[in-house]
N, C-alpha and C positions, 0 to 999 in steps of 0.2 A: 303437482305430481301426486300428492297425498290423496287428492280427490279422485284422480284416475285410478290409483291403487285400490281405493275403497270400492269404486265401481266395479273393478275387475273381480274383487273378492265377492261382492254381492252377486255378480253374474255367475261365478263358479258355483256358488252354493244354492242358486235358485232351484235346482232340481229337488232339493230336499224339503221344500216348503209345503208342497201339496200332499195332504194325507190320502191314504187309500180310502175311497168312499164305500161305505156299506149301506145298502138300501134297506127299506123295510122288508120284513119277511114276506115271501110269496109262496103259498103252499103248492102252487102248480109247478111242476117241473117242465121246462121248455122242451118242446118236441121238434124234431127235425122236419124240414120242409119236404113234402112229397113222400111217396112210398119209400119205406126204409127197410133195411135188413141189417142184421148184425154180421160184421166181418171180424171174426176173432183173429187177432194177430199175435197172440202170445201162447201158442200151443206148447205142450210139455216137451215133445220130441219131434213130431212129424210136422214138416213145414210145407205148406202149399205156396209156391211162389206167387206173389201178387201180380207182377207183370215183368216183362223182359227187361224194362229199364228201371225197375225198382220204384215205380210210382204207384200212388193209390189208384186202383182200377176203377173204371166206370162199368157198372152192371146194368144192362138194359132191363133184365127181368130177374125176379127173385129166384134163386136156385142155380143161376148160371155159374159155371166154374171158370175161373180165370185162365187156368192152363189145363192141358189134357192129362197131366200126371202130377202126382205128389212125390216130393223128393226128401230124403233124409238129409238134414243139415250136416255139412262137412265141418268138423271141428278144425279151426285154424289156430295158429299160435297167437295167444293174447300178448299184449304189450302193456303191462301195468305201469312201467316206467314212462312210456309215452303219455299215458293218461295222467300221471302225476305232473308231468311237465306242462300239459295243457291246463290242468287245474291251477298250477302256480301262475301261468300266464294270465289266466282269467281273473284270478284274485288280484294280481298286481294291477290289471287294467281297471277293474271295478273300484278298487280302493284308492287308486292314485289321485283321482279327482278330489274327493273329500280331504285326503291327507294334504294335498297341495294347497287347498283352501286354508286349512288349519295352520300350515306353515306360513302362508302369506299373512294371516292375521297376527301371528306371534311376531313376525318380523316388523310389521307395521307398528305394533305396540312398542316394540323395542326401540324403534327409531323415534317414535313420538308417543310417550306415555299418555299424553293428553287425549289421544283418540281412543283410549281403552273403553270408555263408556259407550262409544258408538260402534266399535267393531267386535268387542267381546261377545255380545249377544249372538252375532253371526257364528262365532266359534262354538257357542253352546248349541245352536241348531245343527251345525254340521256334525259335531261330536255325537249328538243324540241319534242322528240319521246313520252315522257310521256304526254306532253300536247296534242298531236294529239290523243293519245289513250283515254285520258279522254274525249275529245270532241266527239269522236266516240261513246263511251259508253253513254254519256249524251244524244246524239241524238237518239241512238238506244233503250235505256232503260229508259230514263228519263220521257217519256210521254208527252213531249212538243216539239216534232220534228217539225221544221218549214217546209214550202215549200222549195224545193231545186232545183236549176238548176243542169244540168249534171256536170258542173265544180265544184260546191259546193259539190255534192255527191262524186265526185272523190277525192276531198280534204279530206273528212271525211274517205274514204276508205284507204287513206294513213296512217291512224292510225293503220292499221293491220301490223303485222310482215311479211315482204315479203322475208324472207330468202329462203323458200322452194317453194313458189308459187307466182304467179302474177295474177293481175286482168286486163283483157282486156276489157275496156269500150268503145273502138272505135266504136262499133256497135250501141251505144246509139245515138239517134237523138240529136245533140248538141243544137238544138233550143228548145228541150222539157224541161218540168219541172215536177218534182215529187210533187204531193199534199202531205200535211203533213202525211196522213195515208199511202200513197204509199211509201213515203220516209222512214218511220219507218219500214215498212215491208221489203223493199228492202235492208236496212242496216242490218237488222237481217238475211236476206237470205245471204248477203255477209259474215257476221260473220260465218254463218253455212257452207257456201261453203269453207271458209278457213279451217275449221275443217275437212271437207270432203276430203281434199287433204293431208293426212298424209305422203304420199310418194313424195310430190311435184307435180307440174303441173300448169294448168291454169284454171281460172274461167272466163268465157266469159258472159258478159251481153250485149244483143243486142235488139233493138226495140225502141218503143216510151214510154217514162216515163209517158205519160198521157194516154197510151193505154195498149199495151201488151209488156212485156219484157220476152225474153227467156234466161234462165240461163243454161249454159252447163258446165260440168266439164270434164277435160281431164288430166289424170295422172295415174301412174302405180297402185295405190291403191285407186283411186277415188271411193267414195261410200257415199251416203246419210246415215244418222244414221238408224240403225235398228228400224223398227216400225214407221218411220217418216210419211209415207203415212197414216197409221192408226191414228196417232195423229192429222193429218190435218182433217181427216174425222170425228173424234169423240173426242172433247176436254176432255171428261171424261177420256179417255185412257191416255191422256197427264197428267192430274192431278193425276191419279193413279200411273203412272210411276214416277212422280215427288215425290210423297209421299213415294213410296217404295224405292227410291234410297238412298244409304248410302255411307259414306266415300268419298274418292277422286273421285270415279266414278260419284257421284252425281253432282258435279260442272262441270265435263267434259261433262256430258250428258245434262246439262241445256239448251244449245243453241237450241237443237232440240225441246225440249218441249216448250220453250219460243217462238220460231218462230211459232210453230203450234198454240199456244194460241193467239199470236198477229194476225196471219192470220185470225183465226176464229173471234176474236173481232173486227177486222177492217171492216169485211164485204166484203173484196176483195177476188176474186176467185183465187185459186192456182190449177194447174193441172199438172200431169205428162204426158209427151208424151211417151206412151208405144209402143215399137217396138215388133215384133213377137218374137224376141229373148230376153230373160231376161237380164237386165242390172242392175248393182249395182248402177249406177249413171245416170238414164234416165234424159233427159232434163226436166227442170221445167219451166212451163209457168205461169207468173204472170199477171193477168188481173187487171190493175191498174186504169182503167177508172172510177170506182166508187169512192166514197169518204165517 
């Protein structure tokens, strides 16, 4: 039974073993495939609906308008209590695994102190990963994100579980620095990019942290959340989706809604680079020069 318990603990903590991989610096910023145009989806007040079902539109030619009219967004009642509930659910979900592993290790050592030398290193790995994850969540969601160098940003991204995906930050200017608002938005985009790679793959961030950063996804099932472009264009839609969500799907969908709300609240511009051929994960351009 002790051997079985040890195997269970090792299996639970397996996700924390793989570090985020950072490749050698590449000066060239990756370009989207095919003819591209900027589709700005964080306008200050006037919203052009992206499509009738809130999906990213397919544009046949540059300059085509998605709809025949522009509409002023209608302000809807926000629900900060619901947002707090979903954040609590998400935190409990993400932290319960590592905490369960730590509790299992301590119980095993309490039952058999002779196993301490074998299982306590596992507890050390799990506690380190847990600390990194908490620092990431605090910086991304805590509201007091500091200015970050590229190295500090990379250290926070290490708080993500890298079993199935990796982050390539080599294209970021190493001398650049994220402003507090830019750092918070970029960290939330990184959290969203991880969720957008369910089948594994790579998320690449390249550019100037004080200017423009291009985010590209590459993976077998890479896709931004359904409706994400519409949420960026109209925060009312994000609040509506947030209130309507229920059950486990609510916490899973939280990052898309939250990222859109943070983008809108920060005043920083986010744009999709749309190719002539529809893509589930078009490159995302973050204009971080404002503050």
